[in-house]
N, C-alpha and C positions, 0 to 999 in steps of 0.2 A: 257546441260546450262537452255537448255527448261525446264526440268523435277522438275529443280532446282527452276527456278521462279513459276511454278504451285506448286510446294510444299510452298513454301513462302504465295501464294495466299490463298492457304489452310489453313494454320497457321492465315493466318491476318481473313479471312472470319470467322473461328473459334471464333476466340478474338472479333468480333463485335457485341454485344449483350450479351457478358457475361462480367462481374465488375472482375469476380478475375481473369478470361485469362489476362487482362487490365492490373490488379493490377501488377500483376505477371511479365509481360513486363515492368509495371514502375519498378520494386524496381529491375530487372534487369540494367536497364538503371540505377538509381539510386546505387546501387552496383557498378559497374566498371564505376563509375563518368563520365558518361555522358548526366547528365541533370541539369542544376540549381538548386538551391535548390528552391528559391522561385516558381517555374514552377513545383518544384515536390511537394512540398506541395498543390498546387492548386488543384492537380492533385491527391494526397490522399482525400484533400477537397471533392472533385468532386465524386470520388468512392466509400469510407466509407458508403454514404447511401443507394446506388445501390446496392451494396453487401450485408447489413443489409436487404433491400425489396428483393433482391433475396433466401436469407438464408429462412424466413419466408415464401415465397411464395411458396418454395419448402418444405415445412413441416419443418424446421430446430425449434427445441423445446431447450428451456433456459435451465440450467443445473446449482440447486441451489448448493452451495460448499458442502453440505452434501452431491451431488451425484460424486462431483470431483473424479478423481481416482490417484493415482500414478502413473509415467510414467515410470516405468523401470518394465515390470513383472515376479515377483517372486523377487523382493527385497524390501527393507526396509529401515525408515530413517537414522541407522545405513551407508548407502552406501551412502551419499551424502559427498561430501566433505568435508575439511574444518571443523571449529567448533562452533558450533551455527550459520553457515551461512556466516561465513568470507570469505567464495569464492567470497560472493559479493562486486564488485570492480567497482562501477560505472562512476568512477572519469576519465574525458576525453574521455567518450562517445557518439558520437551523429549517431542516425540512419543515418540522412543525408550524412553521409562522408563515405557512403558505408564500401568496404573493406577496406581502411586507419583509421576509425575509431578503435580511441583505450577503455583500460579499458577490463574490465570482467564483465560485470551488470549483471548476473546470475548464476547458479547453476550446477555443475559436477556430475552427481550421476553415480558413480562407478559399473564394472561387475567382477565379478573374469575370469581373461583371464590373464594368465602370462606367453603362449606364445604368444598372442598377435596374436590369429587365428582369434579373435572377433565372439568364441565361447565359449560358457559357459563351464569352466572349469569340471562342475558336469554333466552337461547332457551333451555336446556335441555339442550341437544345436543353433544357433543363439537367441538372447534375445531381445523379443518384446519391441519396444518403444508402451507405449498406451497414448491414447487425454486425457490429464487431465481433461480437460471441454467438452463441445458443443463447435460448431462452425462450419465454412468453411475454407476449402484449399484457400489460396489466393499467394503463394507462395511456390514455390518450386524449388529445383536444384538434380536432379534423376541423373544426368552423373559426376563424378569429377576424374581429373588424379593428378599425385602426382606431379608433376610439377608444378600445379594451386595455385596460390596465392592468393585464399577464403578459410578464414580460418574457414569457417562454413561446408565444406565439401560439401556433400550431405544433404540440410537444408530443413524443411518445416518452414511456415509462416501459421498459423491459427489464421482467426478472429475470435472472439466469443463478439457476440452483446449485450448480458448480460451484460459484462464486460468491453464493450466499449475499448477493446484492443488485442494486438494480441500475442501468444505463438510461441515463436520458441525454435523448435529443431532443433540441429545441432550434424555432425558427423557421421551420419546414414554410414550404412552397404549398407543398400536396403530401398528404398519408396513404399510404397503400398495405396498411396492416392497421387491426383493431383489437382491443383487449380478449384474450382468449385464444391469439393467434399463435400459433409456435414457431419461430422463427430460427436459422441456421447460419452459421458466418458465412458474411458476403452476401447475403439473400437484401435486394432491393426494399427497401421496408419507407423510401420517402423521397421527396427529392427537395433539395438547398434553397431555402426561401429569404425572405424577409421579415416575417412575422415576428409579433412582440412590440411591446411599448417602444424599448431603444431600438432596436433592428428597423425598426421601418425607417426612421429617420434619417436623412441623407447623408449627416456625418457618419453613420453606420456602413462599412464596406458588407458586402455580401458574404456572409460563411455561417457555418453551423456550430452550434454549440452543444460540447460533449459534456458529461460529470458520469460518473460513477459512484455510488453511497453503497456503499459498504452497511450491513446490518448487525448494530452493533447489540447485543444484547437479547438479539430475536424479535426486537419491536422499535428499533431507533436506527432509520436511515442517516446516515453520516459520511460526509464527502471523502473521498478518500482520492490522492493524485494519481493519475494513470497515463503521466505525460512519457515514463520510461516505454511503456507498452505502447505508444502512443506512436511514438519516435522509430522504435523496434519497427512498427507496423509499417509505417509512410516509406521507411528505408528500403525493405523489400514491395511495396507498392507499385504498380505497373501505372 
C-alpha cells in the first residue's frame, strides 16, 4: 500500500508544472465522465495557453501546411476510407461527452492487413504513424484491454499551437511518444493497430483513425474536416 501511495505521489509531482501532463489527466476525467462540463471547459481554457508557452519555450517550431505529412507511412490518398471524404460524420459528436460521444468526425486510413495481425501484408512489419504537423503531445493511452469500452484504444492527442487545434490519432498498436513530447511533421509517433472497442472486432479492417479538433472560443474542441489536407498529403506521399 505504501509503495502504491509513493508511486502516486511521484506521478502527481511530475504533473505539477507540466501543463501537458495536467491536460492528459483532465482528458482522462472527461473521457470517463468524472468531471462536469463547465469545470472541464474552464480547465481547458487555463491549460492551453500554458501548453503553448511550454511548446515555444522548449524549442517547438510552427510547421506550415506545405511541410505537413500524410500520417500513414508507405500509404497514399487511395487508402483513405469512403469516397471524397464521406467517412467524416460529425453529427452527434461532442468532445466533452467522453466515451459516450457519438458520430465519426474523422477519417480512417486503411492498411493492407488481411490476416489482422497488425502487420503490413507486403513487408510483414508494423506500419508507422507519422505526425501530420508539429505540436506537443497532450494526452495518450498507452495501455488498452480487449474488454475496454473506449473506442479509441491506444490514442494520442497532439496540440498544434499554430493551428489552435488538436490532432487525434486512434487505434494504435504501440505509442512512441508521451505527454510533453514535442513532435515535428513526419516524426514517427506510433504504429497502426487494432485497439479500440470497434476497431478490434473482426469485421473492422485495420486502420488509423485521424481527427482534428479546432479550439472554438479558447476552450471548446470541435471537429473540423481535414479531408482536403489528407487527400493533398496523400497524393504527394511515397
